[in-house]
C-alpha positions, 0 to 999 in steps of 0.5 A: 909938090902937091898932086892935083887931087890933093890940090883940089881937096885943098881948094874944097877945104879952103872954100869950106872954111871960107864959107863956114866961117862967114858972118852971114851963114846961109842955110840951104832950103828944102829945094836945094838938090844935090845938083845944085850944091855941087855946082855951088861947090864948083863956083865957089872952088873956082872963085876962091882958087887964089886963096890957096896960093896966099892971095886975098879974095877977090870981088867974086869969091867973096860974092860967092861966099855969100851966096853959097849954102853951109849945107852944100859945103860943110859935108866935104869937111871930113877930118882927112880933108880938115887935116890938109887945111894945116898947111894953110891954117884956119887963122890965115883963112880967117885973116883973109876973110876979115880982109873983105870986111866980114865978121868971123863967128868964134867957134863955128863949127863946119864938118870937122873944122872949127873957127877959133 
């Protein structure tokens, strides 16, 4: 069984892949503060938590993905956290995103993860 810390890391990685794989990648504006980015990450992780357990993204998760800024999430996708995604698989996350009716760009790089 995964530790609580490990589960949180996996949630951040999944949320990052979801955000970075989305067709409409939104870039942070110059006025996005570190505290705003932290809040965005927290909202995204909480909204998309069921994705970790094999569920499809909810309407709320999809909404958070659409409004989150790549620069707020991708810096947290380090090689160490990216290796954790192996348990879930980028392809599985892409399928869930496409289940929401969104196109996933090929070869999009977010931190240490590149979409297929």
